[in-house]
N, C-alpha and C positions, 0 to 999 in steps of 0.2 A: 321794077325788075329786081330791086334789092328785096323786096318782100318775097318774090318767086324763089330767090336763091335761099332764103330763110326757110321758106316752106319747103325747098328741095332737100335743104340740109337736114331739116327735121324728119323729112320722109325717109330720107337716107338712114339716119339713125335708128329710125322706127324699123326700117328694112334690115339693118344689121342686127338688131335686137332679135327681130323675127328668126333670121337664119341661125343664131347662136341658139335660140331655143329650140329651132329644129333639130340642129346637131346633137343637142343635149338629149333630146327625145330619142334620136337615132341610136346614140352611143349607148344608152341603157333603157331598154324598155321595161315597162312595167313587169315585175317578177311575181306578181300576185299569183300567176297561174303555175309557177315554178320555174326553175331554172331551165329544165328540158325545153318547154314550149318557147321560152325566149330565145333559146339557141337556135330552134329550129325557125322560128319566124325570122330571125336575122339571116339564116343561111338562104331561106327562100327569098329574103328581099334582096339579097347579092346575087340570086339565081345561080346558087352553088349547089352540086350535087353530093351526095353523102360519099360518092367515090372520091371526089376532089378533097372532102376533109379527111378521108381516111389516108389518102396519099400524104397529104401536109402532116398529118399528125402520127401516122403509123398505128392508129388504132382501128381494130376491126370493125367493120360496118355493123355487125350485130350488136357490138357494144355502143357504138354511136347511136343506133336505133333504140337502145335501151335507155340512153341518157335522154334523148328527145321526149320519150314516152314517161320519163320520170320514174323508170323501173331500175332503180339502182340496185336492188338485190340481185338484179343477174350478173352483175359485176363481180369480180373475183374478191374484192374488199372495201371497205370504206376508203382507204387511201387511194385506191384505183379511181373510185367514183370521183373523188375531188380532183385527182390528177387528171384524168381524162376530160372533165368538165373545163377546167383550166385552159388545157390546150386546146379545146373546141372554141372557147371564147376568144383566145388569141387570134386563131384564124379568121374568125368572123367580126373580129374588131370590138368585141364587147370588154366590158371591165372585168379583168380575170378575177381580182379579189372580191368583187361583188357577187360573181357567179359562185365562187368557191364558198363564201358566206352563205348564199342560198342554199347550196348543196348540203353543207353541213347542218343548216336548219332542218332541211327536208329529212335528214338522216338522223335527226335528233334521237328517236327511240329506237332506231334500227342499228345503232352503234354496235351494240354487244355481238350482233350477228357477224361482223366484219373482222377479220384478223388484223392485229396492229403491224403497222411498218414504220420504217423510219420516216419522219417528216421532210428530210432532206432529199428522198427519193421519191418523186412523183410519176408514176408510171404514164406512159404516153406522152410525156414531155420529150420532143425530138431533141432538145438541147442537152437533155440528160440521159439519153439511150446511147448505147455505145456505136460508133460508125461501123459500117460493113467491113472495113479495113481491120479494125480492131477486133471484131467477130472472128474473121479469118485467121488473125495472127494468133488469137486465143486458141481455136481449134487446131492449129498446127503445133502449137506449144503443147497442148494436151496430148496429142498423138504421140510428139516426141518423148513425154513423160511415159506414156505407157509402154512405148516400144523399150525404154531404159529399164523399166521395172521388169518386163518379161526378159531381156537379156540378163539383168542381175540374177533374177530368179533361176533361170536356166544355168548359169555359171555356178552359183553358190549351192542350190539344192540338187542339181544334176551332176555334181562332180562325182567322177569314178563309175559313171552309169554307160558311159561310150566305151569303144573298142579299146581293150588293152594294148600296150606297146608290144612291139614285135618281140622283143626278148622277154615277154610276159611267161613264156613256157619255162624257161631257164629259172626264172624267180619261182615258179610253182614247185619245180623240182628241188629247189634249195629249201622249201619250208620243210620243218620236221615233222615226221609222221606221229601224230597224236598217240595212236597206239604204241608206239616204240618207247614213248616217254616213261610209263611205269617200268618196262624192263631195263631201261638205262639206269633208272634210279635204283632199282634192285641190284643190277651189277655193280654199281659203284658202292653200294652198301657192302655187297659180298667181298668185292676187292679190298675194301677198307678193313674188313673183318678178316681178310685172308691171312694176315701175318699172326693172328691170334691162335694159340694152340689149343687142342681140346679139353685142356684142363685149364683155361683162361676163366677169368670171374665173370660171372653172369649177373647182370643188374637189370632190374625191372623198375621203371619210372613211372608212377601214374601221371597221366595227362589231363585228367579231369577230377573233380570232386565227388566222393560217396562211390569210389569203384570198388565193388566187391571182388576178392580173389581168395583162393586158397593154394598153398603151396604144400606139397607133400611128397613122400618117397613112394617108390613101387610097392612097399609092403602096407602102406597106409599110414605110416608114420607121419603126422602133421608136422610142416616146417614153420608155416606162417598162415595166419588167417584173420582178415580184417577188411574193414572199408577203408581204402586208403585214400588220402587227399592229394590233389593236384600238387606235383613237385615231390610227394613223398617215394621213397625208394626201398627196394627190398634186394639184398644182396645174398645170391643163391650160396649156401655153404659148399666149399670145394669137396667136403666130405659125404655130400649128400649122395644116396644111393639111387639113381636112376630117378632123378626129381620130375615130378610131374606138376600141372597147374590145372585149376578148376576154376573157370570164370565165364560171365556172361558179356564181358567187354573187353576182349582181346584186342580191339582196335584203340582202346584208350591206355594202351602201355607202350612206352618206347623201351627197346631191348638193346643192350650193348653186350658184346662179348670181348674181354680182354680191353675195354675201353673204346672199341669200335662199334658203331651202330649197325645193326642187322634188321632185315625186315619185320616188320609187326606179325604176329601170328595170324591177324586177320584185318581186314580194311574196314569192317562194318560190325556191328553188334551180332555176335553169334554165341551160342553156348559151346563152351570147349570143356571137356572132361578126360583126364587120364591122357593129357597131351605131353610128351616128352619135352624137356626144356633144358637139358644139359647143354654144355658148350657145342660138344660134339653133335647133338641133335639140332640144334639151332643153326650151325655151321652148314650141316647137311641141307637143311631146310632152305638156307639162302642160296646154295649152289643150285639146289633142283627149281627154285623159282626163276633162275635165269638160264635153264635149260642145260646147265653143265653137266647134269646127270644123265642126259640123253645121248 
């Protein structure tokens, strides 16, 4: 009886050893044929479908088929290949590290064809993929951001493009007439010179460098001729008889009569010859530019 117990114990020990060996063989099959065939064999042994693996790992079936066939070049990158294979191994109960090492070995020469990604993120790993709630929240936040940008752009760049206020017409009526501004300036100059008599002193001041001018009397007697520099002045002698001017830049001279400014002889370069410049002539010209002579 004792012998039978010993034999039974020995047989039991042998049975336990056999069970452990069988489990080890089941846990990690021979990877000589590659990681893909080993994963497929374990899936078939567990009678699992690719649909089941896809549901558990969130990996598309076409990628699972590529893994089982060892066609890792069909996957987006090297990191995807390793990550997907690890997730597959986890579902079917194989050693993830051993499967990952095998995939790396199979990808040895194919590494340069794959884009690099962070090793901390293994695509296809459900534990590292965002949940559906997080995805919805991210989409909602993005929508709010877009609406905020649109509202800001409409407010910042569209300011003033909408309908004007009710009192807009009154504001428009209050705006000065651009055409009236030159007339107003001339009128102001004439009013300023109005106190000056027809025998007041006339002064020409050059506003630019190198402005040629000739001042002379009606009989041709020259009073002054030179190229004047900016700021240089010529005072018309009160004894001059019917003084005249000859220049191609009347716009480059400021004129005062009795110390009061009067309008220029021209507002742009134009040749003037035999143009009267006595105090009386300049004052009459100023009055005429404002319509007082009409």
